[in-house]
N, C-alpha and C positions, 0 to 999 in steps of 0.2 A: 814178397813185397815188390811193388812196381817202382820204377825210377823215372824221373822226368828231369831233363837237363834244361837249365835256364842260363844262357850265355850272352854276355854283352856283345853287340854287333852293330855294324853299319853295313850298307850295301857295298861299300868299298872293301870291307874286310870280312865279309860273311863266310868266306872259305875257311877261315880259322875256326869258326863255330861248327861248320860242317865236318871238318877234320876231327874236332873234339867229339862230336856226336857219334862218329863212326868208331872212335876209341871206346866210348862208354857203352855203345851198343854194337859190338862187332857183328858184321854180316858176312856170310860165306857167299861170295859173288862170283868167284872165278868160274868161267865156263857155264854160267847160268844166264837165263833170260831175265833181264831186269826191266821192269816197267815203272816209269816215273810219272806220277799223276799230279800235276799242279792243280790249283783251284782257278779255273778259267770260267768265270761267271758268264761273260759275254764280251763282245768287241768293245774295247775301251783303251784309253791311253794308260801307259804305265804309271803316270803321275796321278791318276785317279785312285790308285791303290785298291781297285776292285778285285784284282787278281793277285796271285803269287807273283812277287816282283822278279823280273828277269834275272838279275844278278844271283839270286838264290838258286834258281833253276840251273843256271850255268855252272855254279859252284858244285852242285850235286852231280850234274852230268860229268864234269871233269873229274870229280872224285871217283865216280863209278868207272869211268874210262880207265883210270890207273889200276883198277882192281881186276882187269882182264876178264870181263864178262863175255859170254858167247854172243850176246845180243843185247842191245839197248833200245827201248821204245819209250818215247815221250808223247803223251797225249791226254785228252780229256774230252768230255761231251758237254760243251758249253750250253747254257740257257735251258729253256724248257722244251724247245723244239729245235735244238741245235741252231738257234737264231743266228742269221748272218753267216752260217756255215762254220765249221770248225776251223778251217784254214784262215778265214778272215779274222776270227777272234785271236788266233795265235799270231798272225802277222801284225795286226794293229797294236797289240799289247807289247810287242817286242819279244814274246816268248818263242816265236819261231826261230829267230836268230839265236836265242839262248839255248835252244834245243840242239844246236850244232849238227843239224842234218838227221837227227834221230826221230823227228816228228812223224807220227802216223795218225791218220784219221781213225779214231777209235769207233766211229759210227759205221764204218764200212762193212764189218762182219760182226754179227751177233750170234750168241748161243742162248737158247732158251733153257731156263732152269726153273725148278719148282719154287713157288713163293708161298707166303702165308695166304691161304684161301679166304681169309676174312677180307682181304683186299683184292688180290688177283690170284688165280691158280698158278700162273707162271709169268715170268718176266724175261726179257732179253737182256743179256749183259754183253758188253764188248768182249769179243773172244780173246783179244790181246790181254785183257785183265785176267781172264780165267787161265790163260796159258802161262802166265808169269810164274817163274820160280821165286822171284823176289819182287814184291810190290811195295814201292816207296811212295807215300802220300805226302804232298807238300801243301798243307792247308794254310789259310791266311787268318790272322787274328782279327775277327770282325764280329759285329753284332748282326742279328737277323730278326726281322719283324715277326716271324712266325715261330722260330725256335729259340729266340732271345740271343743266342750266340751261334756262330758257325765255326766249326773247328775240325778236329780229326774225324769225328763221326759223320758230320754233315758233308764233308768233302767227298765221301764215298757215294753220295747221291749221283755224282757224275759218272759212275760206272754204267748208268742206264742211258743208252742212246735214244735220241729222238723224243717223240711226244709222250712216251711212257711216264716221264717225270710229271708232266701236266696231268696225265690221266690219274696217277696216284694221288696228286693233290686233290683232284675232284672226288675220287672215291673216299679218301680219308674224311673229307667233309668238315672236320673241326681241327683246330690247332692241337688238341689233345691226341687225336688219332694220327695226325701227321708226325708227331713226336715218335709214335710207335712205328710208323712207316720207315723213317730214316734209319732206325735201328735194325729193322728187318732187312733193309737193303745193305747196310753196313756188314751184317754177319754173313752175307752171301759170299764175300771174299774179303776177309779182314786183312788189311795191309800188314806187312811185316815190320814196317818202320815208318815213323812220322817225323818230319822236320818242318816246323812251323815258322812262317814269316811273321814276326812280331816286331820288325824294325820300325815300320810305320803301320799302325793298326787303324781300325775304324770303329767309331762309336755312333750313337744316335740311331737313325732309322736305316740300319744295314739291311741287306748286303751291298747296297750301292749308294751309300750315304756320302755327301760331300764333307762330313765332319770327320777329319782325320786326326790321329793321335800319335805323336812321336813317342815311341816306347823304347826302341834301341835294343831289342833282344831277338835271339833265335832260340826256339824251344825244340826239344827232341825227346822222343820216347819210343818204346816198342809196344806200348799199349795205349790205344786211343781214348779209352775211358779215363785213365789216369791223366793223360794230357788235358782233356777237356775239363776235368775236375780242377786242375791247376789254373787253367784259363778262366774258368768261372770265378774262382776266388780272386784272381787278379782283377777281374771286372767288378769285384765287390759283391758277388753273388754266392750264396750257399749252394753248392752243386746239387744238394738234395732237393732243391726247389725246382730243378729242371727234370721234367718227366722223361726225356729221352735218356738222361743219365741214370735215372732210377730203373728204367726199363733195361738198359744195357747191363747194369749191375745185376739185376734179377736174372738175366739170361746167362750169367756167368762169363760175360765178355770183358770184365775187368772191375777194378775197384777205384773209387774216387775219394774214399775217406782219408783224411789227412794222415792218420796213423798207419795207413797202408801204402802210402806213397812217399818215397824218399826223394828229396829235392837235391839235385846236383847243381849247386849255384845258389843264388839268392832270389827268393820270391818276395815281391812287394806288391801291395794292393794299390792300384792306380786311383789316385784321389779324384773324386767327383766324376767318375766315369759315367758317361751318358748311355743309358740302356733304352731300347725301343719301348713303345707303349705297353707291349705285352710282357715286359720284364717283370712287372709286379703281379701279373695275372697268371702266367703259365707256371703255377705252383702245384706240384704233385701232392695229392692227398688233402687238398682243401675243398670240401664239398661245395661251398658257395662259389668259389672260383671255377671249379670244374663245371658247374651249372652255367656259369657265364660263358665259358668257352663253347659249350654245347649250343646255347641259344644264339651265340654270335650277334649280340645286339648292339655292341658298342663300337668296336674298332672297324673302320671301313676305309678303303682307299679313296683319296680325293686328289684331283689334279690341281696343281698350283697354276693359276691363270697367268702368272708372270713368266713361268718356265715352259708351259705346255705349248707345243707347236701344232697341235691337232693332226699329228702324223697318222694316227690310227693304229700304231703298233700294239698298244695296250688292248684295243678292241679285238684285233686279229688273234692275239695270243691268250685271251681269257679262256680258260678251259670250259667254262659254263656259260659263256656269252652273256655275262652280267653287265657288260659295259656297252653303252650306245653313245653316239655322238649327238649332242644337242647344242645347237648354235655354236658349232666348232669347238665343243668342249666335251671330253669324255665324262660320262656320269654313270655311277654304279647303281644298279637296282639292288636295294638292300635285301629284298626277298629272294634273290637269286645268288648273290655274292656268297662265296664259301670262305672268304678271308684267307685265301691261299697266298695273296700278295704277289702273284705272278706278274701283275701289271707293274708293280713297283720294281721288281727285279729286272724286267725287260726294258724299262724306259730309259732311253739314251740321254734324255734331257734331265733326268732325276726330278721330274715334275710330279710324280705320284708320291704322296705322303699318306701316313696313317693317322686318321682322326677319330 
């Protein structure tokens, strides 16, 4: 049986929750290489809560320091093209300071490994990730327009440096297949431990939504499937409706059934939690909805004219060149768009929405 810790916390006292997490899930860290991977979507301010909040990263780093590791590495591969470079993302979010000098650019050295040939025969992974004796993942409690929620499993997508992430978006082609992709990436190097920032979460059109939600919790687990199952329930979703969780369970990566997960603490469902548009469509096993996802006929990115600055970043980072600028306004070609929502993820102005 898996266990998931749910502990009350603020950013001022999150070290207490981190200490409790290490008590429930003891790690052998002395004289080992420990890699700590926060969720760093892109350059943003800490107050936007797009990334793992700096106080939680600092608390985990300081806890690990006390356990006498041989080496500590902190890093991630932000964005779909390492947008704005890794250092800039860490600096602007405040995570560079929270890393206490242990930051490394995970995109500098990669190692190629075999991948699912249905997508790509091999992918490059940050060598620091593969070399880790202990890999600690620090996901953020957020929604996601393509996978409904982003948590323990989706956070591992950042082990891929550079444009591979966008390439896999393109190859997947449909939301259904992208659910499969993130599980395939996750299992390449399953983290040993997960500590989730749910002090302030995100609802609505994540993963870069302005709709924030005060939750006041830190979650922890040693199994990502179990953690994401609990997060789904907290959001008001049956985990069985999420294809990536069904896929992970079928591959033997963990369980999300409530009878197979022991909660350490109190789990409560968040009232009126706002899910993204695909929250009602990304349902595993429903033929009509699966057909909808394959045809990709409804949900498309649209720029909000009141927020869009016509900077062109969304056009530059679209993996299939589906966006063009028309009268200083980015417009998506519905025949080309693969609904990967990369444009929404990369937009600094939060101007791209799903319609």
